[in-house]
Steps between C-alpha positions, in 0.01 A plus 500: 500500500788731591674419170181592307472836696867575421450428135192724495697772672779483252255490211315803638824683548600424142161603368515825692847581370397431140183709545701780655742504207206520256356775707820706480538439124155625417585833651863519399499851360318638803735305731810638326370854523417455869848356570664796327298748703585317822872513408479873428328573829754302702781664304374849574439431865842337558679769303341766708566338835859407421587847362314670789682318777826533310437868486480489883880455497554815294240692707677411825839596361362833377345553843835431667690722258265790562564494879805640682819294529475236771814645656368853529119469531488623869377149603676229694451139396535312833443661839527313829415718796586458868736206457564343839834574658530138605561400133817710491611391852474128391686542176740792428461433123124503522444792253682330214325168570158655500567689173637186328187302617271763351684502165509118487127490559439746213734307268319178580158647417612705196848409363694798355242750620748710686782672320661667805404581855607762756457389867513736797431480871376787711478561870333790686663699786439812699768757412586753779701804408571543873461204734376732779221633295169322442453611136574239241410390152466157343817396324525198259814307455520343155704183455578421137568136409612297208692631195388866541738531797792526253346816351514705819862628439384655166241706695749637758564874467689520836625252757536124482295175508401372852738242653305412809157518652550842657577669160220609269455690174284807468268574199353852553152568370605854416850508361526879524411493874641176656436450874813295560862491395778248506603402853169621651351276764139402522330337797246232421270380772318167487176633655357806666512360848695718738784256558502349150841405355673753281780422257727750324579487128749698304432632151803386295383594152254718305311351207354659193342382174429160657187418308643598157811281560285205595270543210776520246653188638176307450371519859194669661479873559189440714678373815443834676121492422285503818159401394362586841610654828636233729363466849797496726315323773250222402246619756512875410162488322477772240795705613759518226853633461641635180857425394751764404851419384628153431792323662650201319713202587524141380235244582758284692597801724133594552418145615773531759387854606141389592628193685748711694216672676398336827130557424426629151132610453507661163385369159724278289392471134631305202436660160586354156439680175491280192569569132275263306540360156172374353535191282237306298495221750442744785219688324306179442499440878387848599206368697709232664772749590244732650347228715839376613633847611164602652496175708841594639389850578172431685564162670734343748787319316733218592836674422823405663643857526231735380233599750175289473305824415631738228344842454561539125637240260570614139257784561603700191457201272174401665369851452584495129345153453176617666491816291565304184247230574238769578574674163521163320164385636339829418647474147370145474157621594524772234602239236199289600273803479636609165485140373124470568424532128761240421353261755164542339651432160656179617174389658300589193747340262496178703122497518468585130743215418283250685194620300668428165291263299207499745261424224693202386551373852124523563443283191767260604369470856142427365637240266697333787183495708304347223751214482448426874816637654459560871519856619768420757721353224458816292580716805814296561617554138430875532710518814787311350493718188519821705771347720699405188467852352608664828794262548633570148448868555678495834796303370560693178380836620704495822813404305448778246414745784834421668685572173305824417519613861877467491532719195253749646703513821825548302334784313409669831856448625366328802667156502753270354507126430650420834218630717200491260377151594516572873182701437315165479536488883235769528183320621279750307621365164430141583162588651400712202595237242335214696183721543486571131541125422215411740283786364553396136431133581183549702355805322524330168344189645221698658416683182496182287315306767224766508492484121461121511209542748340760270520251211279267701233761556161432353327745257258601775776585741685710238175685415427568866852649540448734203163620644653634819377839623679809372647577844665161514654570161655826611604413848642166618655378829836483328586879518347535849715213634802695367377851589432449875844369599652774291307775677585347839870494418501857376322617821743308721791640303380861513416495875828317569694770306339765719565330825854399402613862554460433875803272473714756309755538782530138596828318446564209267331647193159406628353798327636408158403135543138599579485742214623237254259236637194729477601617155524144391150426638366810311663381177347152528164667583530726198577195278188324619278809469618578146441141402149511628422828324643397171314162506182695561575754220581220262164343558320831465677588175416155358130531598493858359614389157269201517198728555626735224531196263140387565362850456698570184382169346136592550559840333708391210595165354863475381809290546628740755189518709471122474849462638410734791191297563711192528677652798237326715647172390813379679573849613730392792782479247486876476493555870859383549625726211318796651659430836834471332454841341439666830831373631722508200460869444610560859808293429598676173473867594770531777766326275431756218520807719739424780827604340365827354329579834820460691700706248248781536460494876863475624629816319197691624549378857865586480436855373239561772747374770772725361276803451600472134856604586806326390645487854300509825684636804312373807504606864614851416532740793284793396700739721810429281401714198867529404505141384274588209772736372765242555309237301425751223875567459568136424586440131206346314229628737247711313248576771435435871176570678352401836170336601356409840263221578299569813283233679224622735298264720241570761266239640266779624519365850429850638213567258664814361414417139198367308687172440841357556737526206808343340635746243817510289604835367761552233657844512683628189773749605533668158215443255678631198801278557280200570327547163836452331557172683160324453459306183200643319415166348354394839239771466347337194371212724380718792219741569730797552715717275812711522282810542352339811846466651580863406195615702664357808726806498195698629471496878262250653424311179510119509446180302330197654483126449216406262314255718444740789429796267226296335352392834479868607397613148759780479484728198779719355580810717278376778593620849632244746531608862829395663311415826472150358849450640616827672408590859156647540647753745663687205321683223483255212651559162285492187680264268413486124448169336675484160466142378524129594747234417501120485868489582770755550884469522634430850147461645450147624168331416273484803360153507178450697468256791252404767564805710511761216123552522551682825735759345515739210789364285622711212811675355563861416754681285587859599784750474753541773355840583157349567640220710716731707183694604308188579749325725488759783124461517498129557331362812722383788334159467598458131800280423709667234803357324697661216736335257711727277649391167692662215427432135800512275483526125821424315601603147533255209877488560479465874623176674241399755733267688773755538249773598350265765845425647567873531159559664556209744830658602283777647348245731179455300322194366422472128291283264567487127187453285652243259625285792166525683311394181733209453452385854116524459521277193709252694235479768243397242445122528602377151365157580144638500563676165609172342228316682226726358644476147510116527139501627395714208664268251342190662160681493524583136580133418212399727267724299589313184460173684153579630390614158622170354340282764176686499466456126578131537233449760238717335542323167452158664182611677362699200555223247123431455436872457772522237345202329161665483645833384699323234189308383304828445782639279730685736848542376791401717633855541158613611498227765840570654451880444182505701661297773798735513281811531298330765815419702646850459179661637501261794856579609477877429305590818742306731785676328354846577418415860844336558675813357319732743568278800861459391564873478373535867714214627808618317476846644462368853755223523767528227709759686520279811589193301791676318628664820509844342551810704185704553620767743412800286249371246284188477600244246277554194527202262530596133162390368357745242155451353639404157707226658189365680324477167807335340508240783138418437562470128814286563315260727209474246746427216696239692202294619328531164815386320498172704127468450497568126783268410318206665148588398593550129694177502213310655228649280694452181585150604127419568333253273117478500340175616395297197126430486403147394 
């Protein structure tokens, strides 16, 4: 019996395999197309993920290069406070052993991370100028260890190197007024008790230029940094003592000094400053390094020489890792948000791929059912088919993605062959690829399984479904299931963003983490909401044309109206194309405008920052008028003029005004000179003219920011009372309104926030004479701050670099316009520019693809209609022509809606995504009306090109059914 069952089992397995092969062969063309699409999707996903995480290496290196040198960043790497004296009493060489243990621990966790290190030991004492007096100050003895000891002779300007524990070196904080000289004696007490022990030390050498000597030799110049005021006594509470001059010896001598005291009660600290070298292996383990070093810092450790609790371990590196991870997470959220159209495209392409040949599959399923095949066997074949497609797509697409991602990474200069494949260790890549594999396998199976169930429906069931009420045709549970979670996520993200400001001052970058988290939630919510809206719009557009088709057929009989009437038949094929049109236009536009938008915004932002001058001299002392003449005498300088930016703020706590205010006033010192500096091309894009600026020469005239002027409905030459911001105890000035401005050079853009509704926020431009009369009348409660700058215009032959060097020799800071513009361009995230261009290219190809697939599906479902039209004498070009017009009309409305929505989204998010500076003017993407029309036409042409190639081919290939 068992042998018979085994035979039947083998026979059944053989029959299933044979039937499955036949099943695949009958849909060979569809299967090949599906496999190719699967490979393309896996290739694109893998290429993006590999290049993105390879780009992380370059991003971190850029982040590190933009920071200060590790050796002079005013931060210490390792800080161990209040080291127990017993450690030194037990081992005279304790300091060196502890430092070596710390460096061995770092080398174990991250080999080759440290290029060099500078170890020091400090001990605090009370320094009495006269032992009989009670006045003292806190004195720190600094013991230098390791190789840097050999550099001390180079820093000596007088005296010698200490030869015993009672000889010390003196590094004065003020070289011109030193407090001690060679052979002076200082008295250091171990506590402030009356009978505390005092030891005498002799200054045997004076040091100078210590930090520069150390830095040039490759060691730290931060060893004298005191990140905080040390508490001399552990139980002193909040009482602090500030250090003055520094006394230096060797770490070995300092260890002996503290142990020579009978009862030492001061602080003993060990500090090490590291010079890091970031390698590809280290950068791949950023998270691991962060966790390892944090665990040392905030937990009790089992070290042999180091204390069990360490205050700060690799603090400077941890700080940079946290800052980078915050920026990187934020940038990843932005990539996700900007890639929403691309995500939709992938989803639609995959869905459309699974719908290829639906009509033929329906016929095949019905035929299989007629021959008695069980439904569970059919379902098994469908699952294996989709599993096979996904497996081939994963294998081939992942391999191609690795190759393309490598070349993309090389193009971005972000990797080399040695570290590229270490990116595969990122869990996100494996999870994303596996998730796509599962999604393709099961989504395809679900779609085909539902199609197989539909093929088994009776005629009565199909008729009942078509007779659904109109409200059920417009709305379905599908979009509401997507909409509600989206709204909830947006609400949580928005409220969380508001409340996250409560954690602004907390340590550990909690604020940035919360901000990124809530932004991510809002992005996911926006994705779901947009999906729901577009699904609903797609259904409404389809039903609209369906109604138009029925109405037009009643009014007039033609091939075109007949084609529109047929929209009621198999109209779901159009729904996916309509939905694709909504998203594809969103994906195309940014890639077409991003480069031009950046090239227009950055020069404008630069000129507004510079006041349209060639050189901006900042932090000018307005009392030093002579400096203007000195700069004017420099060869190549054509003109110098001054401006003042005054900030006024009053919360109206004392109810002296109608409302609180936050006002920025730009004062032009010499209007006639200023007119020669400002570039008049800026006036072509603003609401004001050179004549308006000339009117500022009249006393008490002003220009105002456009938004506030519109709110108050100011007209030209209208009177504005200065009591809006001057004290009501004085007689107000009658100020004359000249004109408004959207943006003005050197006037920062006042962005609105949650609290701005309680204040009047606006900007004014006045002459220096007007401002000088207003300032004395400000209220005592008003916070006023002035910033004075000089605008320098140079001749065509002037050398900006040489002129700046001369100006800086006067003790002033300068900015060159060309250098500022170049730095602004460097801050633009090139990855996003390339990313948007690639998305645009993919979207254009997707348009052709959707046109092709829609034509293929529509032809299959409309075959009977084509037969009837052909029988009544319709020519082939009339058939495919009417179909094409029908298709163009259906996708035209989604194109218009998508373009309008796209312009709003681009204006609101593109600047943030590109990381452009918006200090003086808001980023305004380049999107003229003619370009909008061009994008609509381009999208229409691309999708119609894919459509028309397939529909003409199909219709011309059609052969009428022969009648017997």
